[in-house]
N, C-alpha and C positions, 0 to 999 in steps of 0.2 A: 658469634655475629647477630649483631641487630639489624633487623631488616626494617626500615625507613615506614612501611606500613603496620607492621604490629601494633601500635597504639590503636588504630582504624578497626583492627579485629574485631574488637572486644567490643565496640560499642555497634557494628553492625548485628540488625535481628532480622529474623525472616516475618512479614505482615501474617496475620492471620488467614487460614485460609478463606473463610467466610469473605473476605477483602479480595483476595484472589479469584473467587468466583463471580464474585459482581462486579468486576473489572474485565471480568473473562468475554461476559458476554457482548459488550457495546465495543469491546475491540474488532470479535469476532466481526460485527456489523461491519465495520469499517472497513476492514479488509476484503470481505465477500463484494461488500455496494460496488455496482459497474461505475465505472467514470463515464464523465460524454462523450467521448471517444467508442464505448463501447456502447451506448445508449442510440448514440447517431447511428452506429452501423447498425444494428438490430433492427432500427425501426426502420431503416432505409430497406434492409434485405427484408423485412416481411411486408414494405408497401407497395417497393418496386424492383425485387428482384436479389438473387445472390450477386450478378456482377454487380448492382449497384451499392449493395453494400462491401463488395469490396474493393471499389473505387471509393466509396467514403471514406476508409480505413486507409487504404493507399494516401488520399489528400489530406486526412490528417494527420500524416505522418510527417508531411511536407510542413506544418505552419506550427508544430507543439517545439516549444523551445526545449532543448538535450543541450545540457553540458558538452561543452567540446574541450577534445583534449588537446592538450598544448605538448608539441615535439621538440 
């Protein structure tokens, strides 16, 4: 029995390892870079203390749009 994807499997090739390693560093930088919420919490924590950082983090959660689940 033939699979519908059989004809695509022969044309798929793995990119050269040099390309994968060249893309790895920028991708890692994007993943590890802190977002605006983290920068706000860190700056408030350093300048005003731990409580200010915690309150800023909690406040940011109130204003960041997140997808709502529909029931």
